[in-house]
C-alpha positions in Angstrom: 17.5 4.2 -16.3 14.7 3.7 -18.8 11.2 2.4 -18.0 8.4 1.7 -20.4 5.0 1.9 -18.8 2.1 0.3 -20.8 -1.1 2.1 -19.8 -1.4 5.8 -19.0 -4.4 5.4 -16.7 -4.5 6.2 -13.0 -2.0 3.5 -12.0 0.3 4.3 -14.8 0.4 8.1 -14.2 0.9 7.5 -10.4 3.7 5.1 -11.1 5.2 7.4 -13.8 5.2 10.4 -11.5 7.0 8.4 -8.8 9.7 7.2 -11.2 10.2 10.5 -12.9 10.8 12.1 -9.5 13.7 9.5 -9.2 15.2 10.9 -12.4 14.2 7.8 -14.4 13.4 8.1 -18.1 9.7 7.1 -18.6 7.9 6.4 -21.8 4.2 5.6 -21.9 2.5 3.3 -24.5 -1.3 3.5 -24.5 -4.0 2.8 -27.1 -5.8 6.1 -26.2 -4.5 9.3 -27.7 -6.3 11.3 -25.0 -4.5 9.4 -22.2 -1.2 9.8 -24.0 -1.7 13.6 -24.3 -2.7 13.7 -20.6 0.5 11.9 -19.6 2.7 14.2 -21.7 0.9 17.3 -20.3 1.1 16.2 -16.7 4.6 14.6 -16.6 8.0 15.1 -18.0 7.8 12.1 -20.3 7.2 10.8 -23.8 4.2 8.8 -24.9 3.4 6.6 -27.9 -0.2 5.9 -29.0 -0.9 2.4 -30.1 -1.5 -1.2 -29.2 1.0 -2.7 -26.7 0.5 -6.1 -28.3 1.9 -4.7 -31.6 5.6 -5.3 -31.8 6.1 -2.3 -34.1 4.5 -0.1 -31.5 6.7 -1.6 -28.8 9.8 -0.8 -30.9 8.5 2.7 -31.5 8.2 3.1 -27.7 11.9 2.2 -27.4 11.4 -1.1 -25.7 14.9 -2.2 -26.9 16.4 0.5 -24.6 14.1 -0.2 -21.6 15.5 -1.6 -18.4 12.0 -2.5 -17.2 8.6 -2.8 -18.8 5.5 -2.4 -16.6 2.0 -3.1 -17.9 -0.8 -1.5 -15.9 -3.7 -1.1 -18.4 -7.2 -2.0 -17.2 -7.1 -5.1 -19.5 -5.6 -8.3 -18.2 -5.0 -9.7 -21.6 -3.2 -6.6 -22.8 -0.9 -6.7 -19.8 -0.2 -10.4 -20.0 0.4 -10.6 -23.7 2.5 -7.4 -24.0 4.8 -8.5 -21.2 5.0 -11.9 -22.6 6.0 -10.5 -26.0 8.7 -8.3 -24.3 10.0 -11.3 -22.3 10.2 -13.4 -25.4 11.3 -11.0 -28.1 13.4 -8.5 -26.2 15.5 -10.5 -23.7 17.7 -7.5 -23.0 14.8 -6.1 -20.9 15.8 -7.0 -17.3 12.4 -6.8 -15.7 8.8 -7.2 -16.8 5.9 -6.7 -14.5 2.2 -7.2 -15.3 -0.8 -6.1 -13.3 -3.3 -9.0 -13.6 -6.7 -9.0 -11.8 -8.2 -12.2 -13.1 -7.7 -15.2 -10.8 -7.9 -17.6 -13.7 -4.6 -16.3 -15.1 -2.9 -16.8 -11.8 -3.6 -20.5 -11.4 -5.9 -20.1 -8.5 -4.9 -17.3 -6.2 -1.1 -17.4 -6.5 1.5 -15.0 -7.8 3.6 -17.5 -9.8 5.1 -15.7 -12.9 4.0 -17.0 -16.3 5.2 -16.5 -19.9 8.6 -15.5 -18.7 7.2 -12.4 -17.0 9.4 -11.4 -14.0 6.5 -10.4 -11.6 2.7 -10.5 -11.6 0.9 -8.1 -9.3 -2.8 -8.4 -8.5 -4.2 -4.9 -7.6 -7.2 -6.5 -5.8 -5.1 -8.7 -3.7 -2.8 -5.8 -2.8 -5.8 -3.9 -1.6 -7.1 -6.9 0.3 -3.8 -7.3 2.0 -3.9 -3.7 3.2 -7.4 -4.2 4.6 -6.4 -7.4 6.3 -3.4 -5.7 7.9 -5.7 -3.1 9.3 -8.0 -5.7 10.7 -5.2 -7.7 12.2 -3.7 -4.6 13.8 -6.7 -4.2 16.0 -6.7 -0.4 15.5 -9.1 -0.4 12.6 -7.4 2.8 11.4 -5.4 3.4 8.2 -2.3 1.7 9.5 0.3 -0.4 7.6 1.7 -3.6 9.0 5.0 -5.2 8.2 4.6 -9.0 7.6 8.3 -9.8 8.5 8.6 -7.5 11.5 6.3 -6.8 14.4 6.0 -3.1 13.8 3.2 -0.9 12.4 3.2 2.4 10.5 0.6 5.2 10.7 0.4 8.9 10.2 -1.3 11.4 12.5 -1.7 15.2 12.5 -0.4 17.2 15.5 -3.2 19.3 17.0 -3.1 22.2 19.3 -3.6 19.9 22.3 -1.1 17.2 21.2 1.5 16.2 23.8 4.1 16.5 21.0 3.2 20.1 20.1 6.3 22.4 20.3 8.5 19.6 21.6 11.7 18.4 20.1 11.9 14.8 19.2 14.1 14.2 22.3 11.5 15.9 24.5 8.6 14.0 22.8 10.2 10.7 23.6 10.3 11.7 27.3 6.7 12.8 27.1 5.4 9.5 25.8 7.9 6.7 26.4 7.8 3.5 24.4 9.0 1.5 21.4 8.3 3.9 18.6 10.1 6.2 16.1 9.0 9.4 14.4 10.1 8.5 10.9 9.1 11.5 8.9 7.3 14.8 9.0 5.2 16.6 6.4 5.0 20.4 7.1 3.3 22.6 4.6 3.7 20.0 1.8 7.4 19.6 2.5 8.5 16.2 3.7 11.7 15.7 5.7 13.5 13.2 8.0 13.6 14.6 11.5 16.5 14.5 14.0 16.7 14.9 17.8 16.5 18.7 17.9 13.6 18.9 15.3 10.7 20.8 16.9 7.3 19.3 16.2 4.7 22.0 15.4 0.9 22.2 15.3 -0.4 21.1 11.9 2.6 18.8 11.3 1.7 15.4 9.9 4.0 12.8 11.5 4.7 9.3 10.4 5.3 6.9 13.3 6.6 3.4 13.4 5.7 1.6 16.5 6.1 -1.8 18.1 2.9 -3.9 17.6 2.5 -4.5 21.3 2.5 -0.8 22.1 0.6 0.4 19.1 -2.8 0.9 20.9 -1.2 2.9 23.7 0.8 5.2 21.4 -2.1 5.6 19.0 -4.4 6.5 21.9 -2.0 9.1 23.2 -1.7 10.8 19.8 -5.0 10.1 17.9 -7.6 9.5 20.6 -9.1 6.4 22.3 -9.0 3.0 20.5 -12.1 0.8 20.7 -10.5 -2.6 21.2 -13.8 -4.4 21.9 -14.2 -7.8 20.3 -15.5 -7.9 16.7 -18.6 -10.1 16.8 -20.3 -9.1 13.5 -18.7 -8.1 10.2 -20.7 -6.6 7.3 -19.1 -6.7 3.9 -20.7 -4.8 1.1 -20.0 -6.0 -2.5 -19.0 -9.5 -3.7 -15.9 -8.4 -5.5 -12.5 -9.9 -6.0 -11.2 -7.9 -3.0 -14.0 -9.6 -1.0 -13.0 -13.0 -2.2 -9.3 -12.5 -1.2 -10.4 -11.2 2.2 -12.8 -14.1 2.9 -10.1 -16.6 1.8 -7.6 -15.0 4.2 -10.1 -15.0 7.1 -10.1 -17.9 9.6 -13.2 -20.2 9.7 -14.2 -18.5 12.9 -13.9 -15.0 11.4 -16.0 -16.1 8.4 -18.8 -17.2 10.7 -19.1 -13.5 11.8 -19.5 -12.3 8.2 -22.7 -11.0 6.5 -22.3 -10.1 2.8 -24.6 -7.9 0.8 -24.6 -8.4 -3.0 -27.4 -7.2 -5.3 -26.5 -9.5 -8.2 -28.2 -12.9 -7.6 -25.8 -14.9 -9.7 -22.7 -13.5 -8.1 -24.3 -14.0 -4.6 -24.9 -17.7 -5.4 -21.3 -18.1 -6.6 -20.0 -16.7 -3.4 -22.3 -18.9 -1.4 -20.9 -22.0 -3.1 -17.3 -20.9 -2.3 -18.0 -19.7 1.2 -20.9 -21.6 2.6 -20.1 -20.5 6.2 -21.1 -16.8 5.6 -24.5 -15.2 5.5 -25.2 -13.7 2.1 -28.1 -11.2 1.5 -29.1 -10.8 -2.1 -30.2 -7.1 -1.9 -29.2 -3.6 -2.7 -27.2 -1.8 0.0 -28.9 1.5 -1.1 -32.3 0.1 -0.1 -33.0 1.4 3.4 -35.4 -1.5 4.1 -32.4 -3.9 3.8 -30.7 -2.3 6.7 -33.8 -2.4 8.9 -35.0 -5.9 7.9 -31.7 -7.5 8.5 -30.7 -5.3 11.5 -27.5 -4.4 9.8 -27.0 -1.3 11.9 -25.9 -3.6 14.8 -22.5 -4.2 13.2 -19.0 -4.0 14.7 -17.1 -3.6 11.4 -18.3 -2.6 7.9 -16.0 -3.2 4.9 -17.4 -1.6 1.8 -15.5 -3.0 -1.3 -17.9 -2.5 -4.3 -16.5 -1.4 -7.6 -18.0 2.1 -7.0 -16.0 4.5 -4.9 -18.9 6.8 -4.2 -21.1 3.9 -3.1 -18.4 2.7 -0.8 -18.0 6.1 0.9 -21.8 6.7 1.1 -22.4 3.1 2.5 -19.7 3.5 5.1 -21.0 6.9 6.2 -24.6 5.6 6.4 -23.5 2.5 8.3 -21.7 4.7 10.8 -24.7 7.0 11.2 -26.8 3.9 12.0 -24.4 2.8 14.7 -21.7 0.7 13.1 -18.6 1.0 15.3 -15.9 0.9 12.6 -16.0 1.3 8.8 -13.4 0.7 6.0 -13.8 1.8 2.4 -11.9 0.8 -0.7 -11.1 3.5 -3.3 -10.4 2.2 -6.8 -10.7 5.0 -9.3 -10.5 8.4 -7.7 -7.6 8.9 -5.2 -9.0 12.3 -4.3 -11.5 10.5 -2.1 -8.7 9.3 0.1 -8.1 12.8 1.5 -11.9 13.4 1.6 -12.4 10.3 3.7 -9.9 11.4 6.2 -12.1 14.4 7.0 -15.3 12.2 7.2 -16.2 9.6 9.8 -14.5 6.8 7.9 -11.9 4.9 9.9 -9.8 3.8 6.9 -9.9 4.4 3.2 -7.7 2.0 1.2 -6.4 3.1 -2.3 -6.1 0.1 -4.7 -3.9 2.4 -6.8 -1.5 3.3 -4.0 -1.2 -0.3 -2.8 -0.5 -1.5 -6.3 2.1 1.2 -7.1 3.9 0.5 -3.8 4.3 -3.1 -4.8 5.4 -2.3 -8.4 8.1 0.1 -7.1 9.3 -2.5 -4.6 9.9 -5.0 -7.4 12.0 -2.4 -9.2 14.1 -1.6 -6.2 16.0 -4.9 -5.7 15.9 -8.4 -4.3 16.7 -7.3 -0.7 13.6 -5.2 -0.3 10.8 -7.2 1.5 8.2 -4.5 1.5 7.9 -0.8 0.5 5.2 1.5 1.6 4.7 5.2 0.9 3.0 8.0 2.9 2.3 11.7 2.2 1.3 11.1 -1.4 4.5 9.1 -2.1 6.9 11.7 -0.5 7.9 9.4 2.3 9.1 5.8 1.8 9.4 3.1 4.4 11.4 0.0 3.3 11.8 -3.4 4.9 15.2 -4.6 3.9 16.7 -8.1 4.5 20.4 -7.9 5.4 22.2 -10.3 2.9 25.7 -11.6 2.8 26.8 -8.9 0.3 25.5 -6.0 2.4 28.6 -3.7 2.6 27.9 -2.7 6.2 27.5 -6.3 7.5 28.5 -6.5 11.1 29.2 -2.8 11.3 27.7 -0.6 14.0 24.9 1.7 13.1 26.8 4.7 14.6 29.6 4.0 12.1 27.3 4.3 9.0 26.9 7.9 7.8 23.3 8.2 6.9 23.8 12.0 6.3 20.5 12.7 8.1 18.7 11.3 5.1 17.3 8.1 6.7 16.1 6.7 10.0 16.6 3.1 11.0 13.2 2.6 12.7 13.1 -1.1 13.6 15.0 -4.4 13.6 13.7 -7.9 13.5 16.2 -10.7 14.2 16.1 -14.0 12.5 15.0 -15.6 15.8 12.0 -13.2 16.0 13.3 -10.6 18.4 12.0 -7.1 17.6 13.6 -3.8 18.8 14.3 -0.2 17.9 18.1 0.0 17.5 20.6 2.3 19.2 23.9 3.4 17.9 25.7 0.2 19.0 23.4 -2.0 17.0 25.5 -4.1 14.4 23.9 -5.1 11.1 23.6 -8.9 11.3 23.0 -11.4 8.5 19.3 -12.1 8.0 18.2 -9.2 10.1 15.1 -7.4 8.7 15.7 -3.6 8.9 12.9 -1.0 8.6 14.3 2.2 7.0 12.4 5.5 6.5 13.5 8.2 4.1 12.1 11.0 1.9 11.4 9.9 -1.6 13.9 12.4 -2.9 16.6 10.6 -1.1 15.8 7.1 -2.4 18.9 7.0 -4.6 21.1 7.4 -1.5 19.2 4.7 0.4 19.3 2.4 -2.6 23.0 2.8 -2.8 23.4 1.8 0.8 20.9 -1.1 1.2 20.6 -2.8 -2.1 21.3 -2.8 -5.8 18.3 -1.9 -8.0 17.1 -4.3 -10.6 17.0 -1.4 -13.2 
């Protein structure tokens, strides 16, 4: 399968690495010779240097042979026009996906495709959705919610005092009963799907899928106490597109709790016109007097979403030192800060790149995949599949499907809203939503069972 990626920046390289690991043939097209050289040196791929809006360069990049074209440059116009050209001039390309940040291109804040482009993905909205999911979870940690099933996904490290240490999965389930599944383990950089006799060791990172209603209890047992006190005051730092999406998703009651700091007076006034029910402070977050004069230290939740990664981390740490209960930071440009934040006093660090790539890959995987999330640097994938009429195991029992130890069926949501963790006698039923976890290296096997890829 052949994929042309337009843009060899951070998102393009992250996506390319993911697809190459799936044995897909990847070619990059980028205007920067330096980025092209970087792609070739880091990945097993080809790269063409030139403008993606130039038909000759698209042809040189073998667009005629591509099954999918994905435009992820930092320029909305380039992404939009290049995918539009491909959709118009090269109809044999099955899928075109453009990353577009500008709200004006999307007709408000929708995701309706335009110019014949198959999918449009907004990186800022993807990050906002991740942050909103964390807030809605009530854990205020780096958790992932599934919109179509009442389960949550999080990762935690097994310490020397963990109740799971040196226990098999069967023993661990007896130690802490409840509606949860250990979906994957990373041990010394190796990720695998566990089974009943797998022994959990100190230092293991485990991925857990848990029923929403039991999430706080399970999280407390494994990661420490959860402060579930009411959020009375929210401080947002930076009036960015992520901020706009978050505020739009908040209820009117939630917006009344929000104070927003923005140093640019013009942008602050624009936000005030759109969201008159929030308090906006036109000041610099780096000014210590701002925190003291406005008593910003008395805050339940701080969400730092400026365009500057370092400022987001520093602001979050400073807020925590002053007494803020919980802090969330967005990371836009340097994914290395994600692992750094996990060792600091930051409750959740959200990577715009990772959130965007997850969505891009989901669009490539087929129509039956509702969501796709990755953990452990992309080595573990968790899918949310919709069981359709053409599913080959429809009405068959789970125990009769040979998953070869490569996947775990972690949760089911019935069409009537019932949620449960399935046993062997569960039968795949039309319109069920099924949560499946598998190592990335086994995605081909999973794809073959649960859905036909678009490419």
